[in-house]
N, C-alpha and C positions, 0 to 999 in steps of 0.2 A: 205720781198719780195723774200726770197731765195727759196720759193716753186715754183717759176716760174710765168710768167705773167698771165696765165689763172687762177691759184688758187689764186694769189694775187688780181686780178681784181674781182674775185668772192667774196673774203673775204671783200674787200672794198664795193662792191655793197650790200652785205648782211648787213653790218654795217649801211650804209646810209639808206637802206630801213627800218631797225629796228628803226632808229631815227625818220623817217617820220611817223611812225604808231601812235605815241603818241601825245596827246594834252596837258597833264598836265606837268608842269615844272619839278616836282620831277621825273616823269616817264622818261622824256627826259634825265635828268641828269644821272639817273641810267643806261639808255641804252647807253649813250655816254661812260661812264666809263667802263662798261662791254665790249663794242665793242672795245675800245682802248686796254684794257688789253689782250683780246683774239687775236686781230689783230697783235699786236706786241710781243705776247708771253712773257708778263711780269708777275711777281709774284704779284705786287701791282699796283693799279691805284687809282687816286683820282681826283676830280674836285671841285674847290672852286668857289663860287659866292660871290663877296665882298659886304659888306654892306657899309653904309656911316659913320661908326664909328670906322674904323680901324680893323674890324673883318670880319668874313664870315657870310653872311645871310644863306647860305647853303653850306654844305661840304659833298660830297658823296664819298664813298670809295668802292672798290671791291678788294677781296683777303684777307680782314681782317675779322676775325670771329666776331660775335656779342659780345662774351666774351672779345676779345681783344679790340674792339672798346669801350666797356663800361669801361674797365680798363684804356684806354688812357685818358678819361675825356672830359672836355668841348671842343667845337669847337676851332680850332686854331685861333690865331691872325695873322694879316698881318705883319710878321716879317721874317728876314732871307731870305732863298731861296724862300719862298712863296711870300714874298713882291717883290722879283726881277721879278717874273712872271707878277705881276700886275702893278708895277710902272715903271719898265724899259721896259716892254712889248717886250721882246726878248726871243728867245729860249735859253734853257740851257741844255747842254749835258755833263754830268760829269761821270768820271770813278768811283769816290767814293764821294758821296755827304757828307758823314760824315767828310771828310777832307777839305771841302770847308770853307773858312773863314766866310762865312755867315751862316753856319750851327749852329743854336742855338735854344734853347727853346723846344727841342723835349722831350716829356714825357718819363719817364723811361720804361713805359709799351709798348712804340711804337716798332714795329718790326724793327730789324736791316736792314739798307738799304745801298746799295753801288751804283751800276749803277743807273743813274738818267737821265730822259729826261722830260723836262717841256716846255710847250708852252702856250702863252696867247691865249684866245679866243676873237676875236674882232668883234664888230659890227660897221663898219666904223672906226672912230678914237677912239671909246670907248672900253676899255677892260672890257668885261662883265663876264669874268671867266678865270680860269687857269687850265690847264689839266696837271697832273703829272703822270709819270710812273716810277717805280723803280724795280730793280733786274731783269734784263733780264734773262730768263731761259736758261741755258747753261749746256752742259755736264760737268762733273767734270774734264775731260781731258782739255776742253777748258778753264775752270776756272783757272786751274793750269798754263796754258800757257799765261795767261793775261799779256800783255806787254805794259807799258805806252808809248813806242816808236812807237806803231802801229798807222796807220792813224787816228783811232778813239780814240787815247789816252788811249787805254786799256778799253774803255767803251764798254759794251756789246751792247748798242744801236748804230746803225750805221747811216750814213748820209741818207741811204735809209729809215731807220725807221723814222728819223726826217721828211723826205719829206712826208712819208705816214701819219704821225700824223698831219702834217700841213694841208693836204687835209681833214682829218677827222675833224680837228678843224674848218676849214672854213665852212664845212657843219653843224657842231655842232652849230656854231653861228646862222645859218639860222634856224635850228630846235628850238634852245632855244628862239630866238626872236619871232618866230611864236607861241610857247607855251605861252610866256609871253603875247603876244597880245590876244591870245585866253582867257587866264585867266582874263585879264582886261575886255575884252568884256563880259565875263561871269559874272564878278562882277557887271558891269553896268546893265546887264540883271536882275540879282538877286535884285539889288536895285530898279529897275523899277517894278519888280514883287512884291516886298514887299510894295511899294507905292500903287500899284494897289490893293493889298489885304487889305491895311489899308482903302482905300476908300470903298471897297466892304463891309468890316466889319462895317464901319460907316453907309453906306447907307442901308444895308440889316438888319444887326443884331440890330442896334440902333432903326430902325423902328419897328422891331418885339418886342423889349423890351418896347418901348413906348406904343404900342398897348396892350401888356401884362399888363402893369401897369394900363392903363385905364380900361381894362376889369376886373381886380382884384378889382379896386375901385367900379365899378358898382356892382360886386357880393357882396361886403361887404355892400353896401347900400340896397341891396334887400334881405339880409338874413332874416330879421325879418318880412317884409311885404309881400314878395313873394318868399318863399323858392324854388319853382319850377324853376322860372326864374333865381334865384341865382345859382341853380345847373347847368343850361345851361351855364351861364357865366363862372362858374368854369371849365366846360368841355372845353370851348373856351380857357381859360387860359392854360390848359394842352396842347392843340394843338399848341398854340403859343410858349410855352416853348419848345416843341419838335422841331418845325420849327427853332427856334433860335439855339438850340443845333446842328441841322443838318447844318445850315449855318456856325457855328463855326467849326464844324468837316471838312467841305469842305475847309475852309480857312486854317486850321492848317495842313492838309495833303499836302498842297502845299509847305510847308517849308521842307527843307532837314532834315531828322531826324538825331540826333547825332549817333544813332545806326549804320547807314550806314557807317559813318567814323570809328567807333570803331570796329564793328563786320564784316563788309563786306556785300555784297549783299545776298549771300546764307543764312547766319545766320539771317539777318534781315527779309528776306522773310519768312523763316521758323517760326520765332517767331510771326510775324504778322498773319500768316495764322493759327497758333495754337490758337491765341486769337480769331480770327474770327470763327474758328470751335467751340469754347466753347460758343461764344456769339450768334450764329445763330442756327436755327433748321436744316438747310442744313448741309450736310457733306462736309467739306472743307479739301482737302489734298494737300500736297506738296512733290515733289521729285526733287532732284538736282543730276545731273550726270556729273562728270568730268569737271566742270566749274572752271577756275582759275579766279583770280581777274581781273576786267576790269578797264579801266580808270574811274575816278570819275564821269565824265559827263555821260558816258554810264550807269554806275550802277544806277545813280539817275534817268535817263530816263526809264530804265527797271523797277525800283521800282514803278515809277509813273504810267506807263502803267498797271502794275500788279494791283495796287491799284484801278485804274479807272475801269478796267475790273472786278475785284472782287466786287466793289461797284455796278456795273450794274447787275451782276449775282445775288447778294444777295438781292438787293433792288427792282429790276424791273422785273426780269425774272421768279420769282417763282420757281427757281431751287431747287431740292432736293439734288443735289450733284454738287460740283465744284472742278475740279482737276487742279492743277497748276504744271507745270514742267519747269525746267530750265536745259538745256543740251547743251553739245558741239555738233556742227554739222558741219563737214568739218572745214573750217577756221573761223567759226563764232559761236555765242552763240544764242540759241533760247529760248524765253519765250513762253509758251503755256498755255492759260487759257480756259478751256472747261467747259460748264455747260449743264445740261439736262433740261433747262428751256423752256419758251414759244417761244423763238426765234423771228425772224422778217423776213419780205420779203426783200431780197436783192435789188429788183428793187426800193424799197422806201428808199434806203440807205441815200439819202440826208437828209430827215426828221429824219430818225433814227440816223444819224450821229450827228445831233445837240442834240438830246435827250440823246444819250448814250455817248457823249464826244469823238466820233470817230475822229473828226477833230483834237482835242487836242492830242489824242494818236498818230495820224499820224504825226503831227507836231513834237512831242517829238522824234519819231523814226527817221524821216528824219534829225532832228537837230543833231543827233550823227552818221549819216551815215548809219542808219538802214532802214528796211522796215517793214510794217505792213500789214497783211492780215486778212480778216474777213470772216468766213463761217457761214451762218445761214439760217434757214428756219422756217416758222411757225410750232410750235409744235416739232421742231427737235433740239432745243438747239442752242447754239452759241459757236464758237471757235475763239479766237483771238490769232494770232501768231505774235510775233515780233522777228526779227532777226537783230543782230548787229555784226559787224566784231570783231574778237579777242576773247579772253577768252580761 
């Protein structure tokens, strides 16, 4: 708080706004830790979320390099000073954590720590996490003047720091609880969606396969006595097989691909579009400009809208070229899918929306705080643009 009320208030406001922007638990945890370390000018920060087995379900750090974190080893257990935050549920402010009687079990590769400030994160009476800061950044002169007889016991973190971190921890509890509720809601939605897809597969694909089997049996019976009719039945078999394949494809793309989790949105889009470019006669291109990682829900929504728009362009519009771009625009990220196909009349948007999945695309966009616009005209092609905040 030494920078003055205006700068201090601005820093707190920026930290709280940053926390409120994220929906995924992991993103919220990382933002809390980074905000706390920056706000209190500490060298290290960490946040642990306990599991039910004496360890941490998640443990996020800031100020520790990837190489250091890898050398430290597995997630810590709830012991020593870490346990104090969770079980005693009270703040801890220490001049030298390494001299505390509860200091134990720290890996050899762990950075040296002295000044320490820890706070529990509460949701009502429940402790849902613990926030730790270590090694207050100070000038060498102040470090040499460190005096245990000072009001703060020689600790670099002051009472003002503790008060500031308490405010941050209170808001962190709200952000973390909201993120958990969002993820649980999303899990229920995914379960419901998978159940719906199972029913669709059973109703649609099973019927197609049953018809295909009967038609194939009829063709086999006609091969010897009526080859012409047998040929017609075999043609029908081919059509039914193609329809069944299309039904399966439509169901499968509804599931979140593993590539999105492993490679991210830009790489996943680029790979899928390269495959489509090879598989279709139309030229399909992709360009990505300055887009950072988005929250998982937004990335999935953008990918689904892109897939739906590409499917429409390649299957229904007769396009010779489809261009996909993903770019940063102001404070948001924009997906744009343009084709030179047959287009449609905007005044007939209701009927076209059902046919082209525009209702589904709009629902996906609005579900992650985004917007969707459609421009089209007969013979003039179609452009679908989706914008989401962030990136």
